[in-house]
N, C-alpha and C positions, 0 to 999 in steps of 0.2 A: 531439600531438595534438590539434585545435580543437575548442573546445567550441562543440557545438549551441544554438541559440535554438531554444525553444519556446514560444508562444501557446496557453495555455490563459485559457478561462472564469475564474471564483473559483470556480463551485460545482465546477466540473472539480476546480484548485486541491484544492482541498477536502476532494475522494472520494478524491482521490490518498494526500493529509495523512494521511487517516485511516483505512484501509485500513493504513500504513506505524504507528502509532499502535496500533491493534488489534491486530496482528501484537507490537513491543515490549509491549505492557504482556501481551498473555499467556504470552510468554515469561518476561519478572518473576515474576510470579504464578509461574510455575513454580518457578523458581529462587526463589523468596522462604520465607521461615517465619513467616510473619505468620500468617497464617488455617490453622486445619487442615489437614490434609493429603490426608485426604478434601478438604474444598474449596476448597481452590487448586487439585490437580487438576483437578477438574469445572472451577471459574473459568478452571484456563490455560488446560486443551484450548478451550473452547470459545472464546477470544481468538483463538485462534493459526488455528483452523478458520476462524472470522468473518475474520481477518484477510487469511490463504492464499486464503479465494476471494471476498474480494471486488477481491483482485490482478488476477487476472484481465479484466476489465472493466476495471480502473483500464488493465492494460497494454494491451488494446485500445484502448483511448483515446486514449495516451500516442503508439503505436505507429504511429496511423491519426495523430496532430496528427504526427508524424515523417516520416512518407511525405510529407503535404504540402508537408512546407515543405523536402524536397531535391528532389520535383520541380518544385516551383515555383524554385528553385537553376538549375535543369539550363535551365530554358527561356530 
Protein backbone atom coordinates (compact mmCIF):
# COMPACT_ATOMS: atom_id res chain seq x y z
CA UNK A 1 0.00 0.00 0.00
CA UNK A 2 1.43 3.39 -0.98
CA UNK A 3 0.96 6.58 0.95
CA UNK A 4 -0.88 9.39 -0.82
CA UNK A 5 0.32 12.98 -0.60
CA UNK A 6 -2.33 15.68 -0.23
CA UNK A 7 -1.52 19.39 -0.20
CA UNK A 8 -3.93 21.28 2.08
CA UNK A 9 -4.01 24.93 3.04
CA UNK A 10 -3.62 25.64 6.75
CA UNK A 11 -7.29 26.65 7.23
CA UNK A 12 -8.50 23.43 5.60
CA UNK A 13 -6.04 21.37 7.62
CA UNK A 14 -7.17 22.97 10.89
CA UNK A 15 -10.81 22.52 9.90
CA UNK A 16 -10.26 18.80 9.41
CA UNK A 17 -8.30 18.51 12.67
CA UNK A 18 -11.04 20.46 14.46
CA UNK A 19 -13.76 18.09 13.30
CA UNK A 20 -11.79 15.14 14.68
CA UNK A 21 -11.21 16.99 17.96
CA UNK A 22 -14.92 17.79 18.40
CA UNK A 23 -15.88 14.21 17.74
CA UNK A 24 -13.22 12.87 20.11
CA UNK A 25 -14.11 15.34 22.87
CA UNK A 26 -17.78 14.43 22.56
CA UNK A 27 -17.07 10.71 22.78
CA UNK A 28 -14.76 11.34 25.74
CA UNK A 29 -17.42 13.30 27.59
CA UNK A 30 -20.00 10.64 26.96
CA UNK A 31 -17.67 8.14 28.60
CA UNK A 32 -16.40 10.37 31.46
CA UNK A 33 -17.76 10.72 34.98
CA UNK A 34 -16.53 14.26 35.72
CA UNK A 35 -19.83 16.04 35.00
CA UNK A 36 -23.29 15.18 36.18
CA UNK A 37 -24.94 12.49 34.08
CA UNK A 38 -27.50 14.75 32.43
CA UNK A 39 -25.07 17.59 31.62
CA UNK A 40 -22.38 15.15 30.42
CA UNK A 41 -24.81 13.46 28.05
CA UNK A 42 -26.06 16.79 26.70
CA UNK A 43 -22.60 18.28 26.12
CA UNK A 44 -21.21 15.00 24.80
CA UNK A 45 -24.10 14.49 22.38
CA UNK A 46 -23.75 18.08 21.18
CA UNK A 47 -20.02 17.69 20.52
CA UNK A 48 -20.49 14.35 18.77
CA UNK A 49 -23.21 15.87 16.60
CA UNK A 50 -21.08 18.91 15.71
CA UNK A 51 -18.07 16.69 14.99
CA UNK A 52 -20.10 14.35 12.82
CA UNK A 53 -21.84 17.14 10.90
CA UNK A 54 -18.61 19.03 10.23
CA UNK A 55 -16.95 15.81 9.08
CA UNK A 56 -19.18 15.78 6.01
CA UNK A 57 -17.79 18.98 4.42
CA UNK A 58 -14.28 18.06 5.58
CA UNK A 59 -14.59 14.71 3.80
CA UNK A 60 -15.71 16.47 0.61
CA UNK A 61 -12.74 18.84 0.79
CA UNK A 62 -10.30 16.02 1.38
CA UNK A 63 -11.93 13.85 -1.30
CA UNK A 64 -11.72 16.63 -3.85
CA UNK A 65 -8.05 17.18 -3.01
CA UNK A 66 -7.33 13.47 -3.43
CA UNK A 67 -9.23 13.39 -6.71
CA UNK A 68 -7.25 16.33 -8.09
CA UNK A 69 -3.90 14.79 -7.11
CA UNK A 70 -4.89 11.44 -8.67
CA UNK A 71 -5.90 13.14 -11.93
CA UNK A 72 -2.63 15.11 -12.02
CA UNK A 73 -0.57 11.97 -11.39
CA UNK A 74 -2.32 10.17 -14.25
CA UNK A 75 -1.62 13.00 -16.71
